[in-house]
C-alpha positions in Angstrom: 19.9 40.4 103.7 18.3 41.6 100.6 15.4 43.3 102.2 17.6 44.8 104.7 20.6 45.9 102.2 17.3 47.8 100.1 16.0 49.2 103.4 19.2 50.9 104.1 20.1 51.6 100.3 23.3 49.3 101.0 24.6 46.4 99.1 24.9 43.1 100.5 28.2 42.8 101.2 27.8 46.1 103.2 25.2 44.3 105.3 27.4 41.4 106.2 30.3 43.5 106.6 28.5 45.0 109.4 27.3 42.0 110.8 30.9 40.7 110.3 32.4 43.7 112.4 29.3 43.7 115.0 28.1 47.0 113.9 24.6 45.5 112.8 23.0 42.9 114.8 22.9 39.0 113.5 19.4 38.1 112.1 17.6 34.7 113.1 18.4 31.6 110.7 15.3 31.4 108.6 15.2 29.3 105.7 16.6 30.8 102.6 18.5 33.6 105.1 18.1 35.4 108.0 15.2 37.5 109.6 15.2 40.5 111.4 12.5 41.8 113.7 11.2 45.4 113.8 11.8 45.6 117.4 15.7 44.5 116.2 16.1 47.2 113.8 14.6 50.1 116.1 16.8 48.7 118.8 19.9 49.0 116.5 18.8 52.7 115.3 18.3 53.7 118.5 21.9 52.6 120.0 23.0 55.1 117.8 24.9 53.0 115.3 23.1 54.0 112.2 23.8 56.9 110.2 21.4 59.9 109.5 21.1 58.4 106.0 20.1 55.0 107.2 17.4 56.3 109.9 15.9 58.5 107.3 15.6 55.4 104.8 14.2 53.2 107.5 11.2 55.8 108.3 10.4 55.9 104.9 10.2 52.2 104.2 7.6 52.4 107.6 5.6 54.9 106.0 5.0 52.6 103.2 
């Protein structure tokens, strides 16, 4: 959750809220938290549920 929050420049609470209301894919359980594959994030972005700011932040993270 922390990495996803940093990726989208949002708080962890916002990410939990997105997951709760169904606007962000639920991660897979992993020791110490949840994980998301790059493919899951890409599909979410392509589905049009992300704002321009979130898309830009993700692209910048991939360039690192």
